[in-house]
N, C-alpha and C positions, 0 to 999 in steps of 0.2 A: 754616709753612714759611720754612726758612730761604735765604738768596739761594744759595747752593753747590748747593741741592738744586733748587731753579728752573732756576738752570743743565746741572743735571744731567740733568734732565727736557727742556729744550730740547734738550740733546747727542742725549739718543734719539728725541726727535720729528724731527729734522731728519739725523739716519743719521750724524751727526759723532762725532768723537774730543773730549773733554772733559780735562781733569787742573787741578784747583785744590787746594790743601793735600791735605788726607787723600783724595779721592774723585776715583776715574779713569773714564770709558767710555770703551769700546772699540768702535767698530762693525768688523764681519766682515759683507761682505756681508748686510746689510740687519737681522743681530743685533747690540743692545748689547750688550756685557758689561760690568756695573758694580763696583769693586770698592774698598773700605773701607780704607787701609793696605796694600794689597797684595792684600789676604785677598776671592776671588770672596764678592759677595752677591747678585747677581741676573741673570737673564739676560731681556732684551725682546726677543721676537719680534711679526711681526706678528699672533698668535693668543693667544699667553701668556705668561706671565711667570713665572720660575723661580724660588724666592725661597730666599737661602740663611743662615744665621749667621753664615757665615766664620769657622768656630770662637769667636766672642766674640759672648755676647749682652749686648753692651752697649745702654746708651743711644744713642750713635750709629749702629749699627746698624739700633736699630730705626727712628729715626727718618728713616732713609734708605732704610730699605724702604717706610715708610707714608708716604713722599713720592714714592716710585714706585708703588705702591696708588693713590692720593688720583690718580697722576695717570693711572694706564692698568685698572685694573682697580676701579671706583666702588665705593664701599661697603665694601669690604676691609679690615681695621686687624690687624695684629702688635698685641699687648696682653699684658700681662707681669698673673701675678697670683703671688703668693706664691712667688713667684723662675722659677714655671713658663711661659713663651711657648706665645700663642695665638692663632688667625687666628680671625678673625670676618669675617661677612656676616650682614647680615640678623638680628640678634638671633641668631645660632645659632655659637657656636665651636667649635674642634676644635683638638685638638693640632698647635702646631707642629712641622714634619719639617722639616728640614733639606734644598733639595732638592727642595721640594713645588712641582709645576705649579700655576697657576692659571688659569683663562681668562680671557682680555681681552674688554672688552665694548665 
């Protein structure tokens, strides 16, 4: 995990705002909104995480989402196969749908 991703996760855990390079976390009433290059890629609340591709299924977007999933939704991963994105959990995968909501462990 990159340092920027560790700092992003720490800001979410601390319910604080964070901005560094191309990544931003905005905390509003306990909900953390994560942006990459100004595009909304995730919303983290107490019970769930909602993930988006922000219109760009890039390696950086996937890396940020996986850092969030590692921190807040154990065992889930976003991966790419033949140019399509999927979400996996416990050896089961499903199509990635921008805006999908996942429970936080």
